[in-house]
C-alpha positions in Angstrom: -37.6 29.0 -89.2 -36.8 30.8 -85.9 -35.9 34.6 -86.0 -34.8 37.1 -83.6 -34.4 40.6 -84.2 -33.0 43.1 -81.8 -33.6 41.0 -78.5 -32.2 42.4 -75.3 -32.6 40.5 -72.4 -31.8 42.2 -69.0 -31.8 40.7 -65.4 -29.9 42.0 -62.3 -26.3 41.7 -63.0 -26.7 40.3 -66.6 -27.7 41.9 -70.0 -27.5 40.7 -73.7 -28.3 43.3 -76.3 -29.3 43.4 -79.7 -29.2 39.5 -80.4 -30.3 38.7 -83.6 -29.8 35.3 -86.0 -32.3 33.0 -88.0 -32.4 29.1 -88.0 -33.7 28.0 -91.3 -36.7 26.2 -92.1 -36.2 22.3 -91.0 -32.4 23.3 -90.1 -30.8 21.4 -87.1 -28.7 24.1 -85.3 -26.3 23.8 -82.0 -25.9 26.9 -79.9 -22.8 26.7 -78.0 -20.9 29.4 -75.5 -19.5 29.6 -72.3 -21.4 28.9 -69.2 -23.5 32.0 -67.8 -23.4 33.7 -71.2 -27.1 33.6 -71.4 -27.9 30.5 -74.2 -30.4 29.3 -71.9 -32.3 33.0 -71.5 -32.3 32.9 -75.3 -34.1 29.5 -75.3 -36.8 31.0 -72.8 -37.3 34.2 -74.9 -38.2 32.1 -77.7 -40.3 29.8 -76.0 -42.0 32.7 -74.4 -41.2 31.8 -70.7 -39.2 34.8 -70.5 -40.0 38.3 -71.5 -37.4 40.7 -73.5 -36.9 44.1 -72.5 -36.8 44.3 -76.3 -37.0 42.9 -80.0 -39.0 40.6 -81.9 -39.3 36.7 -82.0 -40.6 35.1 -85.0 -41.3 31.6 -85.8 -42.2 30.4 -89.6 -42.3 34.2 -90.2 -44.8 35.0 -87.7 -44.1 37.8 -85.0 -44.8 35.5 -81.5 -43.2 37.9 -79.3 -46.5 39.0 -77.6 -47.8 35.5 -77.4 -48.2 33.2 -74.3 -46.2 29.9 -74.5 -48.7 27.6 -75.6 -49.6 29.6 -78.0 -46.3 29.4 -79.9 -46.2 25.9 -81.2 -43.0 25.2 -79.8 -41.7 22.2 -78.3 -39.3 22.7 -75.3 -37.3 20.3 -73.5 -34.9 22.0 -70.5 -31.9 20.7 -69.4 -33.3 18.7 -66.5 -35.9 17.1 -68.4 -38.8 18.7 -66.2 -40.9 15.4 -66.2 -43.9 15.2 -64.2 -43.3 13.3 -61.1 -47.0 11.7 -60.8 -47.9 10.8 -64.7 -46.4 7.7 -66.3 -44.7 7.7 -69.5 -48.0 7.5 -71.6 -49.5 10.5 -70.1 -46.4 12.8 -70.6 -46.3 12.2 -74.0 -50.4 12.5 -74.0 -50.3 15.7 -72.4 -49.5 17.9 -74.8 -52.1 16.1 -77.3 -54.9 16.2 -74.5 -54.5 19.9 -74.1 -55.4 20.3 -77.8 -58.4 17.7 -77.6 -57.0 15.5 -79.9 -59.6 12.3 -80.2 -58.5 9.3 -78.4 -57.6 7.6 -81.7 -55.3 10.4 -83.2 -53.4 10.3 -79.6 -52.9 6.6 -80.1 -51.2 6.6 -83.6 -49.0 9.6 -82.3 -48.1 7.7 -79.1 -47.4 4.5 -81.3 -45.2 6.4 -83.5 -43.2 8.2 -80.9 -42.8 4.9 -78.8 -41.3 3.2 -81.8 -39.5 6.1 -83.0 -37.8 6.8 -79.4 -38.0 2.9 -78.0 -39.8 3.8 -75.2 -42.9 1.5 -75.6 -41.4 -0.6 -72.7 -41.7 2.5 -70.3 -45.4 3.6 -71.0 -46.6 2.5 -67.6 -43.6 3.4 -65.6 -43.2 6.8 -63.8 -40.4 9.0 -63.7 -39.2 8.0 -60.7 -36.1 5.5 -61.4 -35.8 6.3 -65.0 -32.1 6.5 -66.2 -30.9 9.8 -67.5 -31.1 8.7 -71.0 -34.8 7.3 -70.6 -35.7 10.8 -69.0 -34.5 12.6 -71.8 -36.5 10.3 -74.5 -39.6 10.7 -72.4 -38.9 14.3 -72.5 -38.1 14.6 -76.2 -41.9 12.9 -76.8 -43.7 15.1 -74.8 -42.1 17.9 -76.7 -42.9 16.8 -80.2 -46.2 15.3 -79.7 -48.1 17.9 -80.8 -46.3 18.7 -83.9 -44.8 21.3 -82.8 -43.2 24.1 -85.7 -40.1 24.2 -83.6 -38.1 22.5 -81.1 -35.9 23.7 -78.4 -33.3 21.7 -76.7 -31.2 23.1 -73.7 -28.1 20.5 -72.9 -30.3 17.7 -73.3 -27.2 15.3 -73.1 -25.3 16.8 -70.5 -26.4 14.6 -67.6 -26.0 11.5 -69.2 -23.1 9.2 -69.3 -20.6 8.9 -72.7 -21.8 5.5 -74.1 -25.4 7.0 -73.5 -24.4 9.6 -75.1 -23.8 8.4 -78.2 -26.6 6.9 -78.5 -28.6 9.7 -77.8 -26.7 11.5 -80.9 -28.1 9.0 -83.1 -31.4 9.0 -81.6 -31.3 12.8 -82.1 -29.9 12.4 -85.7 -33.2 9.9 -86.4 -35.5 12.3 -85.1 -34.4 15.0 -87.6 -34.5 12.7 -90.5 -38.4 11.4 -89.4 -39.6 14.7 -88.3 -38.0 17.4 -90.3 -38.5 20.2 -87.8 -36.3 23.0 -87.2 -34.6 22.8 -84.1 -32.2 24.5 -81.7 -30.1 22.9 -79.6 -28.0 24.3 -77.0 -24.8 22.6 -76.0 -21.2 23.0 -74.4 -19.9 20.2 -76.7 -18.2 20.4 -79.8 -18.5 16.6 -80.7 -22.0 17.1 -80.5 -22.0 20.2 -82.9 -20.1 18.3 -85.3 -22.2 15.5 -85.1 -25.8 16.9 -85.3 -25.5 20.8 -86.7 -26.4 21.4 -90.2 -26.1 24.9 -88.4 -23.3 26.1 -86.1 -23.9 29.3 -84.2 -22.1 30.7 -81.0 -22.9 33.1 -78.4 -19.6 35.3 -77.6 -19.0 38.8 -76.5 -23.0 39.5 -76.1 -23.7 38.9 -79.8 -24.7 35.2 -82.0 -22.4 34.8 -84.8 -22.1 31.7 -87.3 -19.5 29.4 -86.7 -18.2 26.4 -88.0 -18.7 23.5 -85.5 -15.1 23.4 -84.0 
């Protein structure tokens, strides 16, 4: 469950005030809104890389507002994927598990599970250079999911891939939802993505997040 209460975000020339909403436990929610309205800033506040001027962020009922990003149990896929350029795909996915000092057998089991789910087994020895947009997003998704996060945040994960690949990725995200059962908040500009994926549709408009049908 993701819960925001009274969140204020203020940067030069931009402000969101008193933002509040909930994403239900295990739900797949989409957040839509016009370009520049603050959707990414909200994700950054949830995962802890942006500090709000006011308000509270709770994950599964726990106040995480003052916790560091790595202490929140959140998997985050930024819009550009942000893969480590010198790491192989295997090492990208193992990164969070290694930080948490999982033993090698546990890491391998999770790696095998995600490789099959995301269909990236043939990419494990490669580095990001030369991967297609869809491949990069699958790897970034695997890295975000590897340590069994409590929630998953996706910032326009399908915006930079072609139409044919986008359909495949929507199908894959449905499979991930069924396989992982993780509470997910997915920022998108695409109403078709929202219709295909969202169990809960949210819209940021006029500085407020409101429940909305996936139009």
